[in-house]
C-alpha positions in Angstrom: -23.0 -3.5 -14.0 -25.5 -6.0 -12.6 -29.2 -5.1 -13.0 -30.8 -7.7 -10.7 -33.2 -6.7 -8.0 -31.7 -5.9 -4.6 -33.2 -9.1 -3.3 -31.7 -11.0 -6.1 -28.3 -9.5 -5.3 -28.7 -10.5 -1.7 -29.4 -14.1 -2.6 -26.4 -14.2 -4.9 -24.2 -12.8 -2.2 -25.4 -15.5 0.2 -24.4 -18.1 -2.3 -21.0 -16.6 -2.7 -20.5 -16.7 1.1 -21.3 -20.3 1.2 -19.0 -21.1 -1.7 -16.1 -19.4 0.0 -16.4 -21.4 3.2 -18.0 -19.0 5.6 -19.5 -20.6 8.7 -23.2 -20.7 9.0 -23.2 -18.2 11.9 -21.2 -15.7 10.0 -23.5 -16.1 7.0 -26.5 -15.4 9.2 -24.9 -12.2 10.6 -24.3 -11.0 7.0 -27.8 -12.0 6.0 -29.2 -9.9 8.8 -27.2 -6.9 7.6 -28.1 -7.4 4.0 -31.8 -7.5 4.7 -31.5 -4.2 6.6 -30.3 -2.8 3.3 -33.3 -4.5 1.5 -35.7 -2.9 4.0 -34.2 0.5 3.3 -34.8 0.0 -0.4 -38.3 -1.1 0.1 -39.1 1.7 2.4 -38.2 4.1 -0.4 -40.1 2.1 -3.0 -37.0 0.8 -4.7 -36.8 -2.7 -6.0 -33.4 -2.4 -7.7 -30.0 -1.6 -6.1 -29.7 2.1 -5.3 -26.2 3.3 -4.6 -27.3 6.4 -2.8 -29.4 4.3 -0.3 -26.5 2.1 0.4 -24.3 5.1 0.9 -26.8 6.5 3.4 -26.7 3.1 5.2 -22.9 3.3 5.5 -23.1 6.9 6.7 -25.7 5.9 9.3 -23.3 3.2 10.5 -20.4 5.7 10.8 -22.6 8.1 12.8 -23.8 5.4 15.2 -20.3 4.2 15.7 -19.0 7.7 16.3 -21.7 8.3 18.9 -20.9 5.1 20.6 -24.2 3.4 19.8 -22.5 0.3 18.2 -19.2 -1.4 18.8 -16.3 -1.5 16.4 -16.8 -5.2 15.4 -20.4 -4.7 14.5 -19.6 -1.4 12.7 -16.9 -3.1 10.6 -19.3 -5.9 9.8 -21.9 -3.4 8.5 -19.3 -1.6 6.3 -17.8 -4.8 4.9 -21.1 -6.4 4.1 -22.5 -3.3 2.4 -19.3 -3.0 0.4 -19.6 -6.6 -0.7 -23.1 -5.9 -2.0 -21.8 -2.8 -3.8 -19.0 -4.7 -5.5 -21.4 -7.5 -6.5 -23.7 -4.9 -8.1 -20.8 -3.1 -9.8 -18.8 -6.1 -11.1 -21.1 -9.1 -10.9 -18.9 -10.9 -8.3 -17.1 -10.5 -4.9 -13.4 -10.5 -5.0 -12.3 -11.5 -1.5 -8.6 -11.1 -2.3 -8.6 -7.4 -2.3 -10.5 -4.4 -0.8 -13.2 -3.1 -3.3 -12.7 0.5 -4.2 -15.8 2.2 -5.7 -15.5 3.3 -9.3 -14.6 6.9 -9.9 -16.4 9.1 -12.5 -15.8 8.2 -16.1 -13.5 11.2 -16.6 -11.0 10.0 -14.0 -11.5 6.3 -14.9 -10.5 7.1 -18.4 -7.4 8.9 -17.2 -6.5 5.8 -15.1 -7.0 3.6 -18.2 -4.5 5.9 -20.0 -2.0 5.5 -17.1 -2.2 1.7 -16.9 -1.7 1.3 -20.7 1.2 3.7 -21.0 3.9 1.5 -22.5 6.7 4.0 -22.0 6.8 2.9 -18.3 7.6 -0.5 -17.1 4.7 -2.7 -15.6 5.6 -1.9 -12.0 5.9 1.8 -12.7 2.5 1.8 -14.3 0.9 -0.1 -11.4 2.6 2.3 -8.8 1.5 5.5 -10.6 -2.0 4.1 -11.2 -2.3 3.3 -7.5 -1.3 6.8 -6.3 -3.3 8.4 -9.2 -6.4 6.5 -8.0 -6.1 7.9 -4.5 -5.4 11.4 -5.8 -8.3 11.4 -8.2 -10.6 10.1 -5.4 -9.5 13.0 -3.2 -10.2 15.5 -6.2 -13.7 14.0 -6.4 -14.4 14.6 -2.7 -13.3 18.2 -3.2 -15.7 18.5 -6.0 -13.2 18.8 -8.8 -15.1 17.1 -11.7 -12.0 17.3 -14.0 -8.5 18.7 -14.0 -9.5 22.1 -15.4 -10.2 23.4 -11.9 -7.1 21.9 -10.4 -4.4 24.5 -9.8 -1.2 24.5 -7.8 -2.8 25.4 -4.6 -5.1 22.4 -4.9 -2.2 20.1 -5.5 -0.4 21.6 -2.5 -3.4 21.1 -0.3 -3.6 17.5 -1.3 0.1 17.0 -0.3 -0.6 18.8 3.0 -3.4 16.4 3.7 -1.1 13.5 2.9 1.6 14.8 5.1 -0.8 14.8 8.1 -1.3 11.0 7.8 1.8 9.7 6.1 5.5 9.0 7.1 8.2 10.7 5.1 8.8 7.8 2.9 5.1 7.5 1.9 4.8 11.3 1.2 8.0 11.1 -0.9 6.6 8.2 -2.9 3.3 10.1 -3.4 5.1 13.2 -4.6 7.3 11.3 -7.1 4.2 9.4 -8.4 2.3 12.7 -8.9 5.3 14.2 -10.7 5.4 11.3 -13.1 1.7 11.5 -13.5 1.6 15.2 -14.3 4.5 14.9 -16.8 2.6 12.2 -18.5 -0.7 14.1 -18.6 1.1 17.2 -19.9 2.9 15.3 -22.7 -0.4 13.7 -23.8 -2.2 17.1 -23.9 -4.5 16.3 -20.9 -2.9 18.8 -18.4 -1.8 22.3 -19.2 1.2 22.3 -16.8 3.8 19.8 -15.8 4.0 21.1 -12.2 7.6 19.8 -12.0 8.8 22.6 -9.8 6.0 22.1 -7.4 6.5 18.4 -7.1 10.4 18.5 -6.9 10.7 19.6 -3.2 12.9 17.3 -1.0 11.2 15.2 1.6 13.3 14.2 4.6 13.1 10.4 4.9 14.4 8.9 8.2 16.4 5.8 7.6 17.2 3.5 10.5 19.3 0.5 10.9 16.6 -1.8 12.2 17.2 -4.5 14.7 17.4 -8.2 13.5 15.6 -10.8 15.5 18.1 -12.6 17.9 18.4 -16.4 17.5 17.1 -16.7 21.1 13.8 -15.0 20.1 13.4 -16.9 16.8 13.8 -20.2 18.9 11.3 -18.9 21.5 8.7 -18.2 18.8 9.2 -21.6 17.0 9.0 -23.5 20.3 5.7 -21.9 21.4 3.8 -22.8 18.1 1.4 -25.7 18.4 2.5 -27.9 15.5 -0.3 -30.4 16.1 -2.9 -27.9 15.0 -3.4 -27.1 11.2 -2.8 -23.4 11.8 0.2 -24.1 13.9 1.7 -26.2 11.1 1.3 -23.3 8.7 2.6 -20.7 11.1 5.7 -22.8 12.0 6.5 -23.4 8.3 6.2 -19.7 7.6 8.5 -18.5 10.5 11.1 -21.2 9.8 11.0 -20.4 6.0 11.6 -16.7 6.7 14.4 -17.4 9.3 16.3 -19.9 7.2 15.9 -18.4 3.6 15.5 -14.7 4.4 12.6 -14.5 1.9 10.5 -11.3 2.1 7.0 -11.6 3.5 5.4 -10.7 0.2 7.4 -13.5 -1.5 6.4 -16.0 1.2 2.7 -15.0 0.8 3.0 -15.3 -3.0 4.9 -18.6 -2.9 3.2 -21.1 -5.2 3.1 -24.9 -5.0 5.0 -25.0 -8.3 7.8 -22.8 -7.0 9.1 -25.7 -4.9 11.4 -28.1 -6.7 11.1 -31.1 -4.3 13.3 -33.3 -6.4 16.3 -31.0 -6.6 15.6 -29.3 -3.2 15.3 -25.8 -4.4 12.9 -22.8 -4.1 12.7 -20.8 -7.3 10.7 -17.5 -7.5 10.6 -14.2 -9.2 10.9 -11.6 -6.5 7.9 -9.3 -6.2 9.9 -6.4 -5.2 12.6 -6.5 -7.9 11.0 -8.8 -10.5 14.4 -10.7 -10.5 14.7 -14.5 -10.4 15.9 -16.1 -7.2 16.9 -19.7 -6.4 17.5 -20.8 -2.8 18.2 -24.3 -1.4 15.2 -26.0 0.3 16.8 -27.2 3.6 15.6 -30.4 5.1 13.9 -28.8 8.2 12.1 -26.2 6.0 11.1 -28.9 3.5 9.7 -31.1 6.3 7.7 -28.3 7.8 6.2 -27.1 4.5 5.3 -30.7 3.5 3.7 -31.4 6.9 1.5 -28.2 6.4 0.6 -29.1 2.7 -0.4 -32.7 3.6 -1.9 -32.3 7.0 -2.9 -28.6 7.6 -3.6 -26.8 4.3 -7.3 -26.3 3.5 -8.7 -28.0 0.4 -8.4 -25.4 -2.4 -7.5 -25.0 -6.0 -5.5 -21.9 -5.3 -1.9 -22.2 -6.4 -0.4 -20.5 -3.2 1.3 -22.7 -0.6 0.1 -20.7 2.4 -3.6 -20.1 2.8 -5.9 -18.5 5.4 -7.2 -20.9 7.9 -10.7 -19.3 8.0 -13.2 -18.1 5.4 -12.8 -16.8 2.9 -10.1 -19.2 1.9 -7.4 -17.2 0.0 -3.7 -16.7 0.1 -2.2 -15.2 3.3 -1.2 -11.5 3.1 1.9 -9.8 4.5 -0.3 -8.3 7.2 -1.3 -11.9 8.3 2.3 -12.8 8.5 3.1 -9.7 10.7 0.1 -10.5 12.9 0.9 -14.2 13.4 4.6 -13.4 14.2 3.6 -11.0 16.9 0.9 -13.2 18.3 3.6 -15.8 19.1 6.0 -13.3 20.3 3.4 -12.1 22.8 2.8 -15.7 23.9 6.6 -16.1 24.5 6.6 -12.9 26.6 8.5 -10.9 23.9 7.7 -7.3 22.7 6.3 -6.6 19.2 8.7 -6.9 16.4 9.0 -6.7 12.6 8.6 -9.8 10.5 11.3 -8.4 8.3 13.6 -8.8 11.3 13.9 -12.5 10.4 15.4 -11.5 7.1 17.7 -9.0 8.8 18.8 -11.8 11.2 19.9 -14.0 8.3 21.7 -11.2 6.6 23.5 -9.8 9.6 24.5 -13.3 10.8 26.0 -14.1 7.4 28.0 -10.9 7.5 29.2 -11.5 11.1 30.2 -15.1 10.0 32.5 -13.6 7.4 30.4 -14.4 4.3 31.4 -12.1 1.4 29.0 -9.2 0.9 28.5 -10.4 -2.7 27.2 -13.7 -1.5 25.0 -12.1 1.1 23.5 -10.0 -1.7 22.9 -13.0 -3.8 21.2 -14.9 -1.0 18.9 -12.0 -0.1 18.1 -11.3 -3.8 19.6 -7.8 -3.7 20.1 -6.2 -7.1 22.8 -3.8 -5.8 25.4 -3.9 -3.0 23.9 -0.7 -1.6 20.9 -2.7 -0.4 23.2 -5.0 1.5 25.1 -2.2 3.3 22.8 -2.0 6.3 23.5 -5.7 7.1 27.2 -5.0 7.1 26.7 -2.1 9.5 25.2 -4.5 12.1 28.5 -6.4 12.1 30.0 -4.6 15.1 32.8 -7.2 15.6 34.4 -6.8 12.1 33.7 -3.0 12.1 35.9 -2.7 15.2 38.8 -4.2 13.3 38.5 -1.4 10.8 38.6 1.4 13.4 41.7 3.6 13.4 43.7 4.4 16.5 44.7 7.9 17.5 48.5 7.4 17.1 50.0 10.7 15.9 46.8 12.7 16.4 46.6 12.7 20.2 44.7 15.5 21.8 46.9 18.6 22.3 48.7 18.3 18.9 46.0 19.5 16.6 46.4 22.7 14.5 44.1 24.8 16.5 44.6 23.2 19.9 47.0 25.8 21.5 46.3 28.7 19.2 43.8 31.6 19.3 42.0 33.0 16.4 41.3 36.7 16.9 41.2 36.0 20.6 37.8 34.3 20.3 38.8 30.6 20.1 41.0 28.9 22.7 
């Protein structure tokens, strides 16, 4: 943990903002907020960073926002800048690539360390359970449970009730399954006294929909409205075209590295973020030209390995949320309703199925590890499904077993 004076931390933060490409106006706004925090420290006779004073600063900002005294933009600026200072104090640097989450008490941090180093699970399982456990332990702290000795079944049940009030069924189901794995692990390592398997084995109804692919006409409308003369437009055009032609998931587009493109052989080779499986796709001429134009004429100067970067400070890789936003920005400009970026992937899969491409090939192109993942794309192929429909020859109405009979006089 950094032990510099609060003024020293502010100076360090200002240098970090400059290094990450923030505009002077943005830096000045942050400077004003940071010196409000400095004034709060000096008013209480504190020269070194005091977490309680910063927490009070954040609570006051929340109160003022709730009372309508300040707007949403200014409120978010206050919170984000105070959080940057907290992270700088805690870790010695500001990581702009992720949201900073304050450190939990040592007891819970030690449990999280045990989870993330549990070699019985795979890497993705460890990361998933760690993430859900972090949120759960944070909630326990807010409920004044200093350790697991005071956590009973009613407490766990209350946490799940709280989660259900703000989560969809799929998220609640994932939370429940992660907690089940967590408690089995804690029990087997002697940390928890119960496994809570029965409590955490209830079924959660998860609604599954066959979601709409983006029609060709809408993809064309989006691509046509993007300003390809602007640096940001070059990036956005390449992203949408890449998604529509290759069907890559948005997380894989965000993670796409400069070294993942084999220009000589015309291929994109990645390890899929969702499945951790390798995938090789052809780099078509139109996609290659669009990506090359962005890299040479629109991409900010950066040592980052990712192809697609933010166009404003801090310069970092784009996120899946960025892709969703840019897609819907252009849809709105084209007079189209909001849509899902994943619909571009669905469009490729459903169009391949409709064209008669074997389901095994569709699965390979989309990087599916099982055919079950490809079935929703087949269900969108209404033309071929009609060919599978059975007629009613031999089972016409009026010839059924119960059609003209009564059963105890109740059914006609």
